[in-house]
N, C-alpha and C positions, 0 to 999 in steps of 0.2 A: 413637680405637679404632673400627674398622669391622668389624662382624660381623652375620651374618644372624640372624633371629629376634627382633631388637630393633627399636624404633621408628627409622625412618630420619631423622625430622626433627631430633632433637638431633645426630645424626652429621653431617648435611649442614650444620647451623648452625655446628658447630665448624670444618668445612672452609672455609666462606665467611668466617669470622672470621680465617682464616690459621693454619696450623700448620707446624712445622718437621719433625715426625716423624709418620708414619702407620703404625699397626700394624693389619693387615687380614687377614681370611680371604679366600681367592680369590673366592668367590661374590659377596660384597658389594662387593669391590674392582672386579670386572668390571662389575657393575650400575651403579655410580657412574661408571665410566669411559665406558660406552656412553651414559650420559645427559649426558655432558659436564661433570659436576660435579667429577670427579677427573681432573686432568691430571698425567701422570707424566714429562713431557718435561724437567722441571728436576731430576729426581732425580739425586743424585750418589753416594748410598750405598744399596745394596740388600742386604737380608739375607733369606735363605731359611732359616727355622728348621724343624726336623724334616724335613730334606731328603729322607730316605729315604721318608717317608710322602707328602710332597708330590709326589714324582716317580713314585709308583705310578700305575697305569693310570687310576684315578678322578680324579686331580688333575693329571696331567702336561700335558694339553691346556690346562687353565686357567692353570697356571704359565707355559707357553710363550707363551700369549696375552698375559699381563701383562708378561712380560719383553720381548715384542715392542714394547710401547709405551714402554719405557724408552729412554734414550739408548743408543747402541752400547756394547757391552761394553768397548771400549777407552777409553770416555769416562766410565766410572763405576767405583766401587769396589764389588765384590760379594763376599759371603761366604755359605757354606752351612754349617749346623750340624746335627749329629746325634749321638746317643749310639752309634748303630750305622752302619756304612758298608759296605753290600754292594758287591760289585765293580761291579754294574750302575750304582750311583749315581756311582761314580768315573768310569765311562765316559761318563755323561750330563753330567758337570760341564763338559766342554768346550763344550757348547752355550750355557752361560750365563756362563762365566768366561773371562777372557783370561789365558793363561799361568798357570794355577792352581798354587798351592802348597798342600801338605797339612800341616796342623798336628795332630799326634796327641797329645792331652793324657793318654792312657793310657800311651803309650810301650811298653816291652818287657813290661809286665805283661799277661799274656794274659786276665786277668779284666777284664770290663767293668762290674763291680759294686764299689761302695765297700767298702773293707776294714773299715769300721765296722759293716757289716751282719752280724748273726748269722742263719744259715739253718737252718731246721727243716723236716723232712719228717714230717708226722703222718699215720699210717696210718688210713684210714677204709674203709668199704664204701659202696656207693651207697645202701644202705638207711639208713645212719645219718649221712649227710653233713651234714644240717641240724643235727642234734643235736650232731655233732662241731664244727661251726662255732661254735655257741653256747658250747660248753665251752672251746674254744681261746681264743675271744674273752674270756670271763670270766677265764680264768687269766692271759693275757698283759696284758690291760688293767689288771687289779688289781695285778699285780706291777710293771708299768711305772709305774703311778700312785704306788705306794709308794716306788719308787726315785727317781722324779722329784720327789716331793713335791707332786704336783698331778695333775689329770685328764690322761689320755693320749688319743691319737686314733688311728684306724685307717682304712685303706681296704681294703675287701673287693672283689676283682675277680671278676666273673662273665663267662661267655661270652655270655649272652643278656640282652636287655632285660627279658624276662619274669622271669628269675631275679633280676635287680637289683630289680625292683619287689616281688616276693613275699618276698624275704629282708628287705628294708628294713621291710616291714610285719609281719614275724614277731613274735609275742608274746615270743619268747625274746630278741629284740634291743631290745625297747621300753625297757628300763632304760637303755640306752646312748644313746638319742636318735638312732636310725639314720635316714638319709635316702638316697633313691635318686638316682643321676645317670646318665642314659642318653639315647639319641637320641630316645626317644618324648616326652621332656619339652620344653615350650616354653622359649625362651631365658630368659624371666623366671623360670620355675621353677628352671632350672639356676643362674641367678645367685643366687636366694634360698638354694638348697641350699649353694652354695659360701660364701656370706656367713655362713650359720649354722655351717658347718664351720670357717671361719677364726676366728670370734669365740668358738667353744667351746660354742655352744648345741646343736650336733650333734657328737657325738664319733665317730660311725661313718658313713662314706660307702660305700654299696654301689654300685659303678660298673661299667659296661662299659668297654671299652678306650678309649672316647672320653676318659676322664679320665687315661689313662696318659701321654699326651703333652701337653706344654705346661702341665701343672698344677704350679705352684710353691707348695707349702705346706711351710714349713720344719719344722713341729712334728709331723709324722707319725711316731709311734714304731713302728707296726706295719702291715705289709702282709700280707694273707691272700689266697692264690689259692684261691678256692672250687673252681675247676677250672683246670688248667694251660692256657695258651693253645696254639693249634695251631702257631704259628711262634715260633721262638726269640727273635727280635728284640723281639717284644711282651713276652716274659718279662723282658728287660733293662729295658725302659721301665717296666713295672709295678713291678718290684722297686726301681727307682731312685727311687720316691716316698718311700722312707724312707732314713735314713742320709745325709741331705743336709748339706752345709756342715760336715762333720766331726762331726756328731752321730751317736750310736749309734741303731741300729734293728734290728728283727726282721722277717724275711721267712719266712712260714709257707706251705708247700705242703701242701694236703690231697690225699692220694694214695691211690687204691685200688691193688691189686696191679699192675695193668697200667700205671697212670700212674706208679708208682714207677720203672719202666724208663725212662720219658721224663724223670723227674727226674734219674736217673743220667746220662743223655746230656747234660742241661743242665749238670750239675756238671763233667763232663769237658770240654765245649765252652768253658765260661766259667771254668774253673779255680777252683772253690770247693767246699767240703765242707758238706754239710747233715747235721745230727744227726737220725737216725731215731728218732722218739719215739712213745710211745703217747698216747692221749687221757688227760687227767687223770681220776683217780678222784674220786668225790664227796668223800672225805676230803681229798684233795690240794686240791680246789677250795675246800672250806670253810676250810682253813688259809690259802690265799693270799688269797681274796676277803675272808674275815673280817678278816684283819690289815689289809688295805688300807682296808676300811670303818671299822675301829676308828681307824686313823690319820686318816681323813677326819673322823670325829666330833670328834677333838681339835682340829681346825682351825675348828670352828664358833664364831662370835663369841658373847661372853657375853650380849649383848642378845637375840639370837635364842633362846639357851638359856632365859633367864628367862621368855620368853613361854610356854614349855611346862612350867614347873616344877609348876604345880598339877596338870596332867594326869599328869605323871610321878610325882608323889607318890601320886595315887590308884591308878595302875597298879602302882606298887611295893607298895602295901599289899595290893592284890588278888592279885598274882601272886608277890610277893617280888622284891627288887631284881635278883638275878642272872637269874631267869627272865624278868622283864620286859625286861631289856637283851638277853638272848639272842633273845627274840621280835622285838625291834626290829631286831636285826642280820639275823635270818632274813628279815624283810620287806624290808629294804634291799638285801640281797645278790642280785645278778642271777644266780642259779644255775639252769641247766637242770634239768628233772626227769628221772627215770628214768635216772640215771647208774649204771653198773656198770663192771666191768672191760671193757677192750677190748684185744685183742691188739696188742702193739707191732710185730708182724711183718706182719700183714695187716689190722688194724683190726676184726676180727670181734668183735661184741658178746658180752659175758658170757664172754669167753675171756681169761685172764690169762697173760702171758708171764713164766715163772719162770726165774730164773738159779740153777742148782744148782752150787755150788762144792764142789770136793773134789779132793785130789791123785790119787785112784784112779778118778775119773770120766773114763775115756779113751774111752768110747764112749757112744752114746745108750742102748743096751741096759743098760749099767752104771748110767746115771743113772736110768732107769725102775725097775730092780730095787731100787736103793738107796732111791728115794723110796717104793716100795711097802713095803719093809722098815720104813722109818721110820714110815709111817702105821700099819702093823700093830703095831709095838712100843708105840705110844702109844694104841692102842685107838681110832683114828679110823675111823669107819664110812664108808668111801668105796668105791663100786663099783670093783672091781679094775681097775687101770690097764691099758689095752690094750697090745699089743705095740708099737704106735706111736701117737703123738698127732697132732693136726692139723698142727702145725709142730714140728720137732725138729732141732736142730743142735748142733754142738760150738762152743765158743769157748775162748779161751786158758786159762780157769780151770775149765772143766767143761762142763756141758750146759745147753742152752736148750730149754724145752718150753712149748707152749701147753696149758693145762688149763682146763676150765670153772671159773667163779668159785668155786663151792662147794668143789670139790676143791682149788683153789689156797689158799683160806682154811684148809682143814683141814691142808694141807701146812705152811703158815706156823705154825699153832698147834702142830703136832707137832714142828716144828723148835725152837720156843721152849721147849716142855716138856722136850724131850730135853736141850737144853743146860743148862736150869735144874737138871735132875736129875743132871747130870754123866754121862749115859749115852753110850755109843759109837754113832756113826753114820758111815757112809761119806760123808755129806754134811756139810761143815763149815759151810755157811750156805745159806739160801734167801732170795731177795728177789724182789719183783715188779719187773720191769724198766720203768723210765720211759723209758730210752733203750736202743737195741739195740747191743750190742757187735759187733765184727767176727765174722761167723759162718762156719762151715765145714760142709759137708755130710759126714755120716758115710757113706762109701761101703759100709761093711760092713753097714749097717742096711737092712732091707727098705723099698722105696719104696711109698707108697700110690698106686696107679695112678689112683684116683678124684680125686686132688687135685693140681693143677698147681703149687701152692706159690707163693712170692713171685716177683717179676719177675726176680730175679737168681739165678744158679746158681754152684756151685763152679767156678772156672776151672782152667786147667791147672796153676797154681801152688798150688792148694789154697785160694785166697782167694775173696773175693766177686767175682762177675763183674758184667756189666751195664755 
């Protein structure tokens, strides 16, 4: 294996001892060719992996130079591999291949992503993106670990090397053993990070797109796009780091309102659906992370437990058994701080997306009036609801509204008290939306001119556009 950033001596020593197969990056390959150490004249099989990336402007000249040192294309067997195949790559293939044949392992399926991947679009704002990342990571890593019966792993993709480094050092990710992987790191540092990730010492890799290609780690259960990439092909390569070899995986896109439009275009282009979800609330996180941590505790071997029995007995006497155990769980669980409701529609902090169900809720105005009546009837002191809220839509069973967290809690409490008392309400049920159903704009309701709303709009057929 020949690559830059690592000591040349051991690589040269292997070549001089004789090898049958050489796997090389273009730069190191060219260096050793020019020094007369690597001779390609006897090559009979040539493989160009990640062909679309290799034939971009930055690599095309290097690849052309290397292939110029190989036997003529009629005298060798050559193949080019890639998860994506832009038209310009196909046109360039004739320069390196003799009478090429194309083998499409995707076939008629328009999706370039494994069917074993579950896709999620989680709505965030630029102000809460880092907090959102930690919350999503805690929820998915804990639920995946509980389902798999052991630690799960994740790759977080960032646009910049600076983000990769800062996120990996974030205190919120410390509990997961995060490590950075980017182009500012030396080759030895990158090798160490990958070794730790593969052997489980590091569960989270925070990487730039240098890791999206050629990285073959079979046990990645979760991919998170901290920000979506600018080109669609990179999205495919990033997302394909999970769901490999028939395994299941989750692909999470953190999206602000504008980025959700980009996510919708990706869904249409690659024929997949993503569930639009809110950030997990603290209650939801405590349930998921606490259960996973409790299950992990039950896997601790008896010898290690015995070492701490004396301390456990002292703590139990001082705090009481349940409180001592709860304190231990709180200390162990990697929960972000300052978690409250977040809108499932646009990610705004301290805004809860409520689903108001009821057969007579045929308009947004009817939903707001019914909710105000419910609050008044149960004596809930809430500032009178405005004629419109931040986000308001119809869905198949009623009305969807974004309300401040305090008002949302009062609405939930009023709904519970009303049903327990057997009193009448136009609203048959209220719940905080974890996921957003198919929404419709109520054309009869006044539009807030100061708010542009989510990235999609009602289309001509009355459904979600974008």
